[in-house]
C-alpha positions as CSV (number, residue, x, y, z in Angstrom):
1,M,-65.3,6.1,-42.8
2,T,-61.8,7.1,-42.9
3,L,-58.6,7.0,-45.0
4,Q,-56.3,5.8,-42.4
5,G,-54.3,2.2,-42.5
6,K,-52.7,3.0,-45.5
7,P,-49.3,4.8,-45.4
8,V,-48.3,7.7,-47.7
9,R,-45.7,7.3,-49.7
10,T,-46.2,8.8,-52.9
11,A,-46.3,12.1,-53.9
12,V,-47.5,13.6,-57.0
13,V,-45.1,17.2,-58.3
14,P,-47.1,19.0,-61.2
15,A,-43.9,21.1,-63.2
16,G,-45.5,21.4,-66.3
17,G,-46.1,25.1,-66.2
18,Y,-44.2,27.7,-69.0
19,G,-42.9,30.0,-66.1
20,T,-44.1,33.4,-68.5
21,R,-43.5,35.6,-65.1
22,F,-39.8,34.4,-65.8
23,L,-38.9,35.0,-69.4
24,P,-37.3,35.5,-70.9
25,A,-35.0,32.9,-68.8
26,T,-37.6,30.4,-69.2
27,K,-37.6,29.6,-72.4
28,S,-35.0,27.4,-72.5
29,I,-34.6,26.9,-68.5
30,P,-37.4,25.7,-66.7
31,K,-38.3,27.5,-63.7
32,E,-38.0,24.8,-61.3
33,M,-34.4,24.3,-62.3
34,F,-33.3,27.5,-61.3
35,P,-30.6,27.7,-58.6
36,L,-31.6,28.3,-55.1
37,W,-27.9,27.8,-53.1
38,D,-26.2,25.1,-54.8
39,K,-29.3,23.3,-56.0
40,P,-32.2,23.7,-58.4
41,V,-35.5,24.9,-56.5
42,I,-37.0,21.1,-57.5
43,L,-34.4,19.2,-55.4
44,H,-35.4,21.0,-52.4
45,V,-38.8,20.3,-52.8
46,V,-37.6,16.2,-53.6
47,E,-35.3,16.1,-50.4
48,E,-38.5,17.4,-48.3
49,L,-40.4,14.9,-49.3
50,V,-37.8,12.1,-49.1
51,A,-37.0,13.4,-45.4
52,S,-40.9,13.1,-44.7
53,G,-40.9,9.7,-45.8
54,I,-42.0,9.5,-49.3
55,T,-40.2,7.0,-51.5
56,D,-42.4,7.5,-54.7
57,I,-42.5,10.8,-56.6
58,I,-44.4,11.4,-60.0
59,F,-43.7,14.4,-61.8
60,I,-46.0,16.1,-64.2
61,V,-43.9,17.8,-66.9
62,S,-44.5,18.6,-70.7
63,H,-42.4,18.8,-73.7
64,H,-40.1,21.8,-72.9
65,K,-38.8,20.2,-69.1
66,Q,-37.4,17.5,-70.2
67,A,-34.3,18.8,-68.0
68,I,-36.4,17.9,-65.0
69,E,-35.9,14.1,-66.3
70,S,-32.4,14.3,-67.1
71,F,-31.1,16.0,-64.2
72,F,-33.2,12.9,-62.2
73,A,-31.6,10.3,-64.7
74,C,-28.5,8.4,-64.5
75,N,-25.8,9.8,-67.2
76,E,-23.3,7.4,-67.2
77,T,-21.2,8.8,-70.2
78,L,-21.1,12.2,-68.0
79,E,-20.1,10.0,-64.8
80,D,-17.4,8.7,-66.7
81,Y,-16.1,12.0,-67.9
82,Y,-16.3,13.2,-64.2
83,L,-14.2,10.0,-62.4
84,K,-11.6,10.4,-65.6
85,N,-10.8,14.2,-64.0
86,G,-10.8,13.4,-60.6
87,K,-14.5,14.7,-59.5
88,E,-15.5,11.3,-57.4
89,K,-17.1,13.1,-55.2
90,Q,-19.2,15.2,-58.1
91,V,-20.6,11.5,-59.3
92,D,-21.3,10.6,-55.6
93,E,-23.7,13.9,-55.5
94,L,-25.2,12.8,-58.9
95,R,-25.8,8.8,-58.0
96,R,-27.2,10.1,-54.7
97,I,-29.6,12.4,-56.0
98,Q,-31.0,9.5,-58.9
99,S,-31.4,7.3,-55.6
100,L,-33.3,9.8,-53.8
101,A,-36.6,7.9,-54.9
102,R,-38.2,6.2,-57.4
103,F,-38.7,9.0,-59.8
104,A,-41.6,8.6,-62.9
105,F,-42.5,10.8,-65.3
106,V,-46.2,11.9,-67.1
107,Y,-46.6,14.0,-69.6
108,T,-49.8,16.2,-69.7
109,R,-52.2,16.5,-71.9
110,P,-55.5,18.1,-71.8
111,P,-57.3,19.4,-70.3
112,Y,-54.5,21.6,-68.4
113,G,-53.9,23.1,-65.0
114,N,-54.1,21.3,-61.7
115,G,-57.4,19.5,-62.2
116,G,-55.6,18.1,-65.4
117,C,-52.0,16.7,-63.6
118,L,-54.2,14.8,-61.1
119,A,-56.3,12.9,-64.2
120,A,-52.8,12.6,-65.9
121,V,-52.0,10.5,-63.2
122,E,-55.3,8.6,-61.7
123,H,-53.8,5.3,-63.1
124,L,-50.8,4.9,-61.3
125,I,-52.6,6.4,-57.8
126,G,-56.0,4.8,-57.9
127,D,-57.5,5.2,-54.8
128,D,-54.3,4.9,-52.9
129,P,-53.5,8.5,-50.5
130,F,-50.7,10.5,-51.9
131,V,-48.5,13.9,-50.9
132,L,-49.4,16.9,-53.9
133,V,-46.5,19.4,-53.7
134,W,-45.4,22.2,-56.2
135,A,-42.4,21.4,-57.7
136,D,-41.3,25.7,-57.5
137,E,-42.6,26.3,-54.1
138,L,-40.0,26.1,-50.8
139,I,-42.1,26.1,-47.1
140,V,-39.9,26.7,-44.4
141,A,-41.7,24.7,-41.6
142,N,-41.5,25.6,-37.8
143,G,-39.0,23.3,-36.0
144,K,-37.0,20.6,-37.7
145,T,-40.2,18.7,-38.9
146,P,-40.4,19.2,-42.5
147,R,-44.3,20.8,-43.7
148,V,-44.5,17.5,-45.4
149,R,-44.0,15.4,-42.4
150,Q,-46.1,17.3,-39.9
151,C,-49.0,17.3,-42.7
152,L,-48.9,13.6,-42.6
153,D,-48.7,12.8,-39.2
154,V,-51.6,14.7,-39.0
155,Y,-53.3,12.4,-41.9
156,E,-52.4,9.5,-40.2
157,K,-53.2,10.5,-36.7
158,Y,-56.8,11.3,-37.7
159,G,-57.2,10.0,-41.1
160,L,-58.2,13.0,-43.0
161,P,-57.2,14.7,-46.0
162,V,-54.4,17.6,-44.7
163,I,-54.1,20.9,-46.7
164,S,-50.5,23.1,-45.9
165,S,-51.6,26.6,-45.5
166,V,-49.8,29.7,-44.6
167,H,-51.1,32.5,-42.2
168,I,-52.3,36.1,-43.8
169,P,-52.3,38.1,-40.4
170,E,-53.2,41.5,-42.9
171,P,-57.0,41.8,-43.7
172,A,-56.2,43.9,-46.6
173,D,-53.5,41.1,-48.0
174,R,-56.2,38.4,-48.1
175,S,-57.8,39.5,-51.0
176,R,-55.1,38.2,-53.3
177,Y,-55.0,34.5,-52.1
178,G,-58.1,32.0,-51.9
179,M,-59.2,31.5,-48.3
180,A,-59.8,29.0,-45.7
181,E,-62.5,29.5,-43.1
182,M,-60.9,27.7,-40.1
183,E,-62.2,26.7,-36.9
184,P,-60.0,24.9,-34.4
185,F,-59.4,21.3,-34.3
186,F,-56.2,20.6,-32.1
187,R,-53.0,22.4,-31.1
188,G,-51.3,24.0,-33.9
189,G,-54.3,22.7,-36.8
190,A,-57.9,23.5,-37.4
191,A,-60.5,22.0,-39.8
192,S,-61.5,24.0,-42.9
193,K,-65.3,24.7,-43.3
194,K,-65.2,26.8,-46.4
195,F,-63.0,27.6,-48.8
196,C,-63.3,30.5,-51.3
197,A,-62.1,30.5,-54.2
198,S,-63.1,34.8,-55.3
199,S,-60.4,37.1,-54.9
200,K,-62.5,39.6,-53.7
201,S,-63.2,37.6,-50.7
202,R,-64.9,38.8,-47.6
203,T,-63.8,35.7,-45.6
204,S,-62.7,36.2,-42.0
205,G,-60.4,33.2,-42.2
206,R,-56.8,34.3,-42.1
207,N,-55.1,31.2,-44.0
208,R,-54.2,31.2,-47.5
209,R,-53.7,27.7,-49.5
210,S,-49.8,27.2,-49.5
211,G,-48.7,29.4,-52.5
212,R,-51.1,29.2,-54.9
213,R,-53.8,31.7,-55.8
214,M,-57.3,29.7,-55.4
215,E,-58.1,30.2,-59.2
216,R,-54.9,27.7,-59.7
217,M,-56.1,25.4,-57.9
218,C,-59.8,24.9,-57.3
219,L,-59.4,22.3,-60.4
220,I,-58.3,20.3,-57.8
221,E,-61.3,20.6,-55.5
222,E,-63.2,17.5,-57.2
223,Y,-60.3,15.6,-55.5
224,L,-60.8,16.9,-52.3
225,M,-64.4,16.5,-52.2
226,H,-64.0,12.5,-53.2
227,Y,-61.8,12.3,-50.2
228,T,-64.0,14.7,-47.8
229,S,-66.5,12.5,-48.6
230,R,-65.3,9.5,-47.2
231,S,-64.1,11.6,-44.6
232,Q,-66.8,12.7,-42.6
233,G,-67.1,15.8,-44.1
234,K,-63.5,17.4,-42.5
235,T,-60.3,18.4,-44.1
236,M,-57.7,19.6,-41.6
237,N,-55.6,22.2,-42.5
238,C,-51.8,22.1,-40.7
239,G,-50.5,25.7,-41.3
């Protein structure tokens, strides 16, 4: 039995961390709101999701991240002020951002971490397939097709869960990341035979899970194993 048959329209975006590596800036500004070019990082992430066919986005935030919710919400008072000052183009951009998708915000509760994030939105997702991306991570894909869309194309073709990964060519660098041991499955992708969470891993795999050290991702294994067990034991890796 595979997961084929249900199109993926929902994305879950954890954004509840404290951003301690960017202190003191993150004391008052969520790291997801840091500008990259002329947009906050999280807007780049949302635009990739929308370009990939996602229509519903669930942000998982904590009490100090209200700025994220405010950014995607309508602010008629601010729009009226801009319009009175002749800033129609700016108002059009604000309204475009608000209408990119249907947004929902869920506040974290114990247990914290990535596993706790998913547990917090289980009542909204149910058994439907979904995309999980990080609010502070950007991956530039090869070609014009967004990374998320590439993963969804693989999912729709094979009906198997898909994990984006990054190639790590230098063996000396692989101990810094959680690694996946791979076996060829199709051109441009591979099946993951096993994952290794140890930072001192000796695995011969060359692909790390996208953007996160394994110790920060291992808590979502319950979800991956749940879906893998329904998908004949294979997890696709599109990286």
